C-alpha positions as CSV (number, residue, x, y, z in Angstrom):
1,M,161.9,120.6,28.0
2,E,162.3,119.3,24.4
3,S,158.7,120.4,23.5
4,D,159.5,124.1,25.0
5,C,162.6,124.1,22.4
6,N,160.4,122.9,19.6
7,I,157.7,125.8,20.3
8,K,160.7,128.4,20.8
9,H,161.8,127.6,17.4
10,R,158.2,127.9,15.9
11,R,157.7,131.3,17.7
12,E,161.0,132.4,16.6
13,A,160.1,131.5,13.0
14,M,156.8,133.2,13.0
15,A,158.0,136.2,14.6
16,Q,160.8,136.8,12.2
17,A,158.8,135.9,8.8
18,K,157.3,138.7,6.8
19,Q,156.6,136.8,3.6
20,I,155.1,133.0,3.6
21,I,154.8,130.9,0.7
22,V,151.8,128.4,1.4
23,K,151.4,125.2,-0.9
24,A,148.3,123.1,-1.0
25,G,148.2,119.6,-2.6
26,T,145.6,118.2,-4.8
27,R,144.5,115.9,-2.0
28,L,143.5,118.9,0.0
29,L,141.4,120.4,-2.5
30,I,138.8,118.0,-2.9
31,D,135.9,120.3,-2.9
32,R,134.8,123.9,-2.6
33,Q,134.5,123.7,1.3
34,S,138.0,122.4,1.6
35,I,139.3,125.5,-0.6
36,A,137.3,127.8,1.4
37,R,138.9,126.3,4.6
38,L,142.4,126.9,3.1
39,V,141.4,130.5,2.2
40,D,140.1,131.4,5.6
41,G,143.5,130.2,7.2
42,I,145.3,132.4,4.5
43,A,143.2,135.3,5.5
44,M,144.1,134.6,9.0
45,L,147.8,135.0,8.2
46,R,147.2,138.1,6.3
47,K,145.4,139.7,9.1
48,Q,148.3,139.0,11.2
49,G,150.5,141.3,8.8
50,Y,152.0,138.5,6.8
51,R,152.6,138.6,3.0
52,V,151.2,135.5,1.4
53,L,151.7,133.7,-1.8
54,L,149.7,130.4,-2.5
55,V,151.1,127.6,-4.6
56,T,148.1,125.5,-5.6
57,S,147.5,122.3,-7.4
58,G,144.3,120.9,-8.3
59,A,143.7,122.1,-11.9
60,V,143.7,118.8,-13.4
61,G,141.3,117.2,-10.7
62,M,138.9,120.1,-11.1
63,G,139.1,119.6,-14.8
64,M,138.3,116.0,-14.4
65,E,135.3,116.8,-12.2
66,L,133.9,119.1,-14.9
67,A,134.5,116.5,-17.7
68,G,132.7,114.0,-15.6
69,L,135.8,111.6,-15.5
70,S,136.9,109.4,-12.7
71,K,140.2,108.4,-13.9
72,R,143.1,110.7,-15.0
73,P,143.8,110.3,-18.6
74,G,147.4,108.8,-19.8
75,E,147.5,111.0,-22.9
76,L,149.4,114.4,-22.3
77,A,147.0,116.4,-24.6
78,Q,144.1,115.3,-22.7
79,K,145.8,116.0,-19.5
80,Q,146.6,119.5,-20.9
81,A,143.0,120.0,-21.6
82,L,141.7,119.0,-18.2
83,A,144.2,121.4,-16.8
84,A,143.1,124.4,-18.9
85,M,139.2,123.7,-18.1
86,G,140.2,123.3,-14.7
87,Q,142.2,126.2,-13.8
88,T,139.6,128.7,-14.8
89,R,137.1,127.1,-12.3
90,L,139.8,126.7,-9.6
91,M,140.6,130.3,-9.8
92,S,137.0,131.4,-9.8
93,I,136.3,129.7,-6.5
94,Y,139.7,131.3,-5.2
95,S,138.4,134.6,-6.1
96,E,135.0,134.3,-4.6
97,E,136.3,132.8,-1.4
98,A,139.0,135.6,-1.1
99,A,136.0,138.3,-1.8
100,R,134.4,137.2,1.3
101,H,137.5,138.1,3.4
102,G,137.9,141.5,1.3
103,F,140.9,140.9,-0.7
104,N,141.5,140.1,-4.4
105,V,143.6,137.1,-6.0
106,A,145.9,137.2,-9.2
107,Q,147.1,134.2,-11.2
108,L,150.5,133.3,-12.1
109,L,151.1,130.1,-14.6
110,L,154.8,129.2,-14.7
111,T,156.9,126.7,-16.4
112,A,160.5,125.8,-15.2
113,S,161.8,128.1,-18.4
114,D,160.2,131.2,-16.8
115,L,162.7,130.9,-14.0
116,R,165.7,129.4,-16.0
117,N,166.0,132.6,-17.9
118,R,167.4,135.4,-15.9
119,G,165.2,138.1,-17.5
120,R,162.2,136.4,-16.9
121,Y,163.0,135.3,-13.5
122,L,163.4,139.0,-12.5
123,N,159.9,139.8,-14.2
124,V,158.2,137.1,-12.1
125,M,159.9,138.5,-8.9
126,N,158.8,142.1,-9.9
127,C,155.2,141.0,-10.7
128,I,154.8,139.1,-7.3
129,N,156.2,142.0,-5.5
130,A,153.9,144.3,-7.2
131,L,151.1,142.1,-6.3
132,W,152.0,142.3,-2.5
133,E,152.1,146.1,-2.8
134,R,148.6,146.2,-4.1
135,D,147.7,143.7,-1.2
136,V,146.7,141.1,-3.7
137,L,147.1,137.3,-3.0
138,P,149.3,135.7,-5.9
139,I,148.4,132.5,-6.6
140,V,150.6,130.5,-8.7
141,N,150.3,127.0,-10.2
142,E,152.6,125.2,-12.9
143,N,151.3,126.0,-16.3
144,D,150.1,122.1,-16.8
145,S,148.1,123.3,-20.0
146,V,151.6,123.8,-22.0
147,S,154.1,122.1,-19.9
148,V,156.1,119.0,-21.2
149,A,158.7,117.2,-19.2
150,E,161.7,119.4,-20.1
151,L,159.4,122.4,-19.1
152,K,158.1,121.2,-15.8
153,F,159.4,121.7,-12.1
154,G,158.6,118.2,-11.1
155,D,156.2,119.2,-8.5
156,N,154.5,122.0,-6.8
157,D,156.5,121.5,-3.5
158,T,159.7,122.0,-5.4
159,L,158.0,125.1,-7.2
160,A,157.4,126.4,-3.7
161,G,160.8,126.1,-2.4
162,M,161.8,127.8,-5.7
163,L,159.4,130.7,-5.2
164,T,160.6,131.0,-1.5
165,S,164.3,131.5,-2.9
166,L,163.0,134.0,-5.6
167,T,160.8,136.2,-3.3
168,G,163.2,136.0,-0.3
169,A,160.5,134.9,1.8
170,Q,161.2,133.6,5.2
171,M,158.8,130.8,5.5
172,T,157.6,128.1,3.4
173,V,154.4,126.0,4.6
174,L,153.7,122.7,2.9
175,L,150.1,121.6,3.7
176,T,149.8,118.0,3.2
177,T,147.9,114.8,4.3
178,V,150.4,113.9,7.0
179,D,151.3,115.3,10.2
180,G,155.0,115.7,9.3
181,L,158.2,113.8,8.7
182,R,158.4,110.7,10.8
183,G,161.1,108.6,12.2
184,R,161.8,104.8,11.7
185,N,161.2,102.0,14.2
186,S,163.8,99.0,14.2
187,D,161.3,97.0,12.0
188,G,161.3,99.6,9.4
189,T,157.7,101.0,10.1
190,L,156.9,104.6,10.7
191,G,157.8,106.0,14.1
192,E,157.3,109.2,15.8
193,R,156.8,112.6,14.4
194,I,160.2,114.5,14.1
195,P,159.1,117.9,15.3
196,V,162.2,119.9,14.2
197,V,165.1,119.3,11.6
198,S,168.1,121.3,12.2
199,R,170.0,120.1,9.2
200,I,169.1,118.1,6.2
201,T,171.4,115.0,6.0
202,D,171.6,111.7,4.0
203,K,169.6,110.1,7.2
204,I,166.9,112.6,7.0
205,R,166.3,112.1,3.2
206,S,166.3,108.2,3.7
207,L,163.1,108.9,5.9
208,A,160.9,109.8,3.1
209,G,159.9,106.4,2.0
210,G,156.5,105.6,3.0
211,T,155.3,108.7,4.6
212,D,153.2,110.3,2.1
213,D,149.8,108.1,1.5
214,S,148.1,105.2,2.6
215,D,149.6,103.2,-0.1
216,L,153.0,104.2,1.1
217,S,154.2,106.1,-2.1
218,T,157.5,107.7,-1.6
219,G,157.6,110.6,-4.0
220,G,155.6,113.1,-1.7
221,M,157.8,113.4,1.4
222,A,161.0,113.3,-0.9
223,S,159.9,116.3,-2.8
224,K,159.0,118.0,0.4
225,I,162.6,117.3,1.6
226,R,163.8,118.6,-1.7
227,A,161.9,121.7,-1.4
228,A,163.2,122.1,2.4
229,G,166.8,122.0,0.9
230,L,165.8,125.0,-1.5
231,S,164.2,127.0,1.3
232,T,166.6,126.6,4.1
233,A,169.5,127.5,1.7
234,S,167.9,130.8,1.4
235,G,167.6,131.3,4.9
236,A,164.2,130.5,5.3
237,W,162.3,128.1,7.5
238,L,160.1,125.3,6.1
239,W,156.9,124.0,7.8
240,I,155.3,120.9,6.9
241,A,151.8,120.6,8.3
242,D,148.7,118.5,8.1
243,G,146.2,120.6,6.0
244,R,143.3,118.5,7.0
245,I,143.3,120.1,10.5
246,D,140.5,122.9,10.5
247,N,142.8,125.5,12.7
248,I,146.1,124.4,11.3
249,M,146.9,128.0,10.2
250,E,146.0,129.2,13.8
251,Q,148.3,126.6,15.5
252,I,151.2,127.6,12.8
253,I,150.5,131.5,13.9
254,D,150.7,130.4,17.5
255,G,153.9,128.5,17.1
256,Q,152.3,125.4,18.4
257,D,154.2,122.1,18.1
258,T,152.6,120.6,15.3
259,G,154.0,119.2,12.0
260,T,158.0,119.4,11.3
261,L,159.7,122.4,11.0
262,F,163.1,122.8,9.0
263,L,165.5,125.4,10.4
264,P,167.3,127.8,7.9
265,E,170.8,126.8,7.1
266,A,173.4,129.1,9.1
267,H,175.0,130.6,5.9
268,K,172.4,131.9,3.7
269,V,173.2,131.6,-0.2
270,P,173.4,135.1,-1.8
271,N,170.6,135.7,-4.3
272,R,172.8,135.7,-7.4
273,K,174.3,132.3,-6.5
274,R,170.7,131.0,-5.7
275,W,169.5,131.9,-9.3
276,F,172.3,129.7,-11.2
277,G,172.3,127.0,-8.5
278,F,168.6,126.1,-8.2
279,F,167.0,127.8,-11.4
280,S,169.3,128.2,-14.5
281,K,169.5,125.5,-17.0
282,I,172.6,123.0,-16.9
283,S,174.5,123.2,-20.1
284,G,177.2,120.8,-19.5
285,T,179.4,119.0,-16.7
286,V,183.1,119.0,-15.6
287,I,184.6,116.0,-14.0
288,V,187.3,116.7,-11.5
289,D,189.9,114.6,-9.5
290,S,189.7,114.4,-5.7
291,G,192.2,117.0,-4.8
292,A,190.1,119.6,-6.8
293,Q,187.0,118.4,-5.2
294,D,188.5,118.8,-1.6
295,A,189.8,122.3,-2.8
296,V,186.3,123.4,-3.9
297,T,184.4,121.7,-1.0
298,I,186.8,121.9,2.0
299,K,189.1,124.9,1.3
300,G,186.5,126.9,-0.4
301,S,188.7,127.5,-3.6
302,S,187.9,128.4,-7.1
303,L,188.0,125.6,-9.5
304,L,191.3,125.4,-11.6
305,P,191.7,123.6,-14.9
306,S,194.5,121.4,-13.5
307,G,192.1,119.6,-11.7
308,V,189.6,118.6,-14.3
309,V,189.8,115.1,-15.9
310,D,187.0,115.4,-18.4
311,V,184.6,117.7,-20.0
312,E,181.1,116.8,-21.2
313,G,178.5,118.9,-23.2
314,D,178.8,121.8,-25.5
315,F,178.5,125.0,-23.8
316,K,179.5,128.7,-23.9
317,R,181.6,131.0,-21.6
318,G,179.1,132.2,-18.8
319,D,177.0,129.1,-19.1
320,T,176.0,127.1,-16.0
321,V,177.8,123.7,-15.4
322,D,177.9,120.9,-12.9
323,I,181.1,120.1,-11.2
324,C,181.2,116.2,-10.7
325,D,183.6,113.9,-8.8
326,L,185.2,110.9,-10.3
327,S,181.9,108.7,-9.9
328,G,179.9,111.3,-11.7
329,R,177.9,112.6,-8.9
330,P,177.5,116.7,-8.8
331,F,178.8,118.4,-5.9
332,A,179.0,121.9,-7.0
333,R,177.6,124.1,-9.8
334,G,178.9,127.3,-11.5
335,L,179.3,129.7,-14.1
336,V,182.1,128.9,-16.3
337,N,184.8,131.0,-17.7
338,F,185.5,129.3,-20.7
339,D,183.4,127.4,-23.6
340,S,183.5,123.8,-23.8
341,E,186.2,123.5,-26.7
342,S,188.6,125.8,-24.6
343,C,187.7,123.8,-21.4
344,R,188.9,120.5,-23.1
345,K,192.2,122.1,-24.6
346,I,193.3,123.5,-20.9
347,M,192.0,120.6,-18.8
348,G,194.8,119.2,-16.7
349,K,197.1,122.0,-17.5
350,H,198.5,124.9,-15.2
351,T,197.9,128.7,-16.0
352,D,201.2,129.2,-17.5
353,E,200.6,126.8,-20.2
354,F,197.2,128.6,-21.2
355,A,198.5,131.2,-23.6
356,S,200.5,128.4,-25.7
357,V,197.3,126.3,-25.8
358,L,194.6,128.9,-26.5
359,G,196.9,131.3,-28.1
360,T,195.9,134.3,-25.8
361,S,195.8,134.9,-22.0
362,A,193.1,133.8,-20.1
363,E,191.7,133.8,-16.3
364,A,193.5,131.4,-14.1
365,E,190.1,130.0,-12.8
366,L,187.7,127.5,-14.8
367,I,185.1,128.7,-12.5
368,H,185.6,131.5,-9.9
369,R,184.5,130.7,-6.2
370,D,182.3,133.9,-6.4
371,N,180.3,132.1,-9.2
372,L,180.2,128.9,-7.5
373,I,177.8,127.1,-5.2
374,L,178.0,123.8,-3.4
375,L,175.0,121.3,-3.8
376,E,173.3,119.2,-1.0
377,R,175.7,117.0,0.8
């Protein structure tokens, strides 16, 4: 009965999906044969009528192969050079393999700043839609040849989740080298595969440790759960599957009980809120008391200056700021109605005091609930 329920969720996901973001990690792109197998699977999705976007890793690894290196260099400029070398070769292989199936590919290299800026964000979205209209496969990678720490997404799992939100895709498929998220045995070892996750909780996040590689690194699955948070908040499913399986795409299309499927949240976050919630640059922080926190998280109220106890950073009206509890933990994010100097003047005060403090009338809300989004809980 449980297996039947799992398959029902999967078949419902594939029936409702129209656009699918597929992400493949470096460990799956070890040679031309593995890339060909990936493109074969994508071609199968396309033949079923799905619009597909591929998020690919592997540029640095391909560059290392071309340069005859066995160890990734530590110097940033050397890694950037390898990425520039490898990206050309990687795209050449993708183009040749796609041609076997009769379709073209297009390359988009992105940095985080491309999605933080609202205008560039819209340009990326419009470009992807135009490529889909032309029946072209968009292939996206982080622009490692120019990226530095402050411009990086962090990992391609996160980039895939962001692109799901940006495009309005209904499904994210993360192809990896494990068969899904696993539970924990009483002795702390990995337990059975979890077929379906209906809601991302702290317990689910705690399962990320020791689930990615043979050396029990923790970053891989943690990043996939973060990507699941982005995708499910956008109203999309996210499917973690083992990309080493030859017919994995066929299993996904058939809705078979493989990997782990994360179900979309019941209340989809609107597109405009997704932009400032997931993409825009955080320019400052406001710390609030417990009463204001409850009003925002439980009652769904706007944030009023009377509940603010501290303001950090230098920001302008309309910038994005984090809303933090008394311990400094961000629990919400929004577009602020006042600059940082004005915020400091009116924090802790009530509306009828604003005119005397600021010398002019002003909005009652520091952040209106229409410009506010709750973060992962």
